[in-house]
N, C-alpha and C positions, 0 to 999 in steps of 0.2 A: 629514320635515321637521323634528317635535317633537325626535327625538333629536339632528339636527342644531343646532337652536337650543339645548338645552340644553346639548350638547357645546361649542358656542362660547360660552355663556355662564360657563362654569365655569372655562375654560380663560382667558377674560379675568381672571378673579379670581386666576388661580393665575399671573398677571404678577406677582405681589407674594412670591413663594416660589419656592423650588427643591426638588423632591423628591430622594429619597436614590436611589442609582443603581438603575438597570434598575427605575425605577417605570413601571407602566401610563399608558398616555394618561390625562388628569385625569379625564374623567368615569369611566371604567372604575375608576381607581383609587380613587376616592370610593366606588364602588358594591359595590367588593371590600375594600377596606381596615376592619379590625375595631376600629381603634384600640386594639389590644391593648398596644402600648409596647414588644414584643419587639425592635423593630428599634432602637429609643432605647436600651435596654438594652445590646443586643448591640454598640455602635459603640464601640470603645475608645478613640477620640479626643474622645469627646462632643460631635461634631458634629451629632448629629442629635438634634432636641428637636420636642416637640409645639405645633403651632399653638395660638395662645391661643383664649379665647371670643369677642374682639372682633371674629374673621376671620369669625362665625358659625357657626352650630349645624352645618352641612353639613361645614364645614372645621375645626371645633375639636377639638383632639386627634389630628390625624393628623400625621404625621412630615414633616418639613421638615429641610433642612440650614441651618445658622446659619453659611453662607458670607461674611458680612458680616465677622464678627470671627475665624472660623477655617477652615482649608481641609480639604475632604476628601480623606483620605490614599489614598484607592483601594487600599484593603486587598486583597491577591492573593486571599484568600480569601473575600473580599465577606461578612463575618459577619453584617451588617444584612439583606442579600437571602436570607441561608440562614435566617436566623431567621424569617422571614415565613411562616408555616404556610397562608395562604389564598392566596397568589399575586400579592400588591398590588404585590410586589418580586418579580420574577422574572427567573433568567438564563436566556438563550436558549439554546437545544439547539445543543449542538457534539458533534463528535467527542471520543471519551472521553480521547486524547491531546492534546486542543486546548483553548485557554483562550478565554473569549469577549472580544471585542473590547472595550475600554475604552469605556462610553458617554459620550454628550456631557450633563454635566449643566446648565449654563449656556453664557453667552458673558460672556467676559472681553475688557476693553480697557485702554489705557492712558491715563490722561487726563493729555494732555501740558501741559495749563495747571497741573498739581500736581506733575508727576514731577519730581525735581531735576535730573537729567541735562538735562531740556529747558530748564533755565533757567539751567544752567551749571554747577553744582557737580556734582561727582562724586558717585555713591552706590554703587549695584552691591548694595544689601541683597537684591534679591528674586532676585540671582543664583545659580545652583545650587536654589533652591526648587523648579522646575517638574519633575516627575516623568517627563513626556512628551515625548520627544526631536522637536526641532525647533517645539516651541510656544511657548517664550519664547527671543527671537532678540536679539542687540546689533549696532546699527549706530551706529559710532563712540562706543561707551560708553553708548547711549541702548538701553533694553529696548522691543522690540515683540513684539507679541502676533500670533501668525499663527492667525487666525480658523478656516481649512482645517484645522489640526492640533490646537487646543486643545480641550480639554474641560470648562472651565471648572471646574477642581476648587478655585480659591480659593487656593492656597498661595503664591501669589507675594503675593497681597492679604494674606496672613496674615505675611508676611516683610517687607509694606512698612512704613518707619519713620514715615513722614508721619501726620498727623491734620489733616484727612480724608486717607484713603487714595488713592493716587496710580493704583491698580488699580479698575475700576468691575466689579461682575458684574450681570448681567440674567436673568433668568429667559428660559427658551426660549419662554417664551408672552407675551412683552412685546411682540412684533409682533401678536400679535391684538389684545393690550388696545389698542394705538395705535390700530390700525386700526378697532375699535369706537368710541373716542375721538372720531375724524375722523367716523365716519357720526353720533355723537350732537351734534357740535359743528356739523354741517351741520344738522340738522335743527332744533335749538334757534335756529339763524340764522335760518332759514326761518319758524319759527314766532313769531320776535319774543322770544324768551324769551333776556334779556341774563345769566342765570347761568351760563353755559357749559355744557361738558357733564359726562361722568360723574365721579365722585371715587373716590378709594380707600377699600377697607373697612373 
């Protein structure tokens, strides 16, 4: 029960960032990662960065992907993963002649209120940006993201020419945070606390 509570608590915090490919589940990741920075140095596209101290001492210095500003290139040889000597980032076991399946990093979606083709003008800036077949499709020149196929690499967001971007990226842990937020909101309403629920860290 204690482990389950700790796991859910760190997962709720993890809604604020996206871990590098093949990261262990958040609690196990935090217990394993040594904050050595090897995966950060290994990324050829400088997408991996260390979380700042303002995220809290448990999370400071641990690696995350800067998917709000650039995309993960899903490197064929996974240099960030192979640089991790302690297994916080760990390739799954596969047959010698097989490649591991591409991991899902985050959830991406098109913000139809911002995306230009949904408002009339043609764009197509993100066309050709997606490395995953079938993840980014087009319907009457309007981009659509298939959540069953998309791995959340963020390359379509990087290609977007708008500010704010018309592609949204969310952590895989966001649903946990939203559920906990709802529980806290319900509890504060019952207690008469008008300050609302939890806040970001």
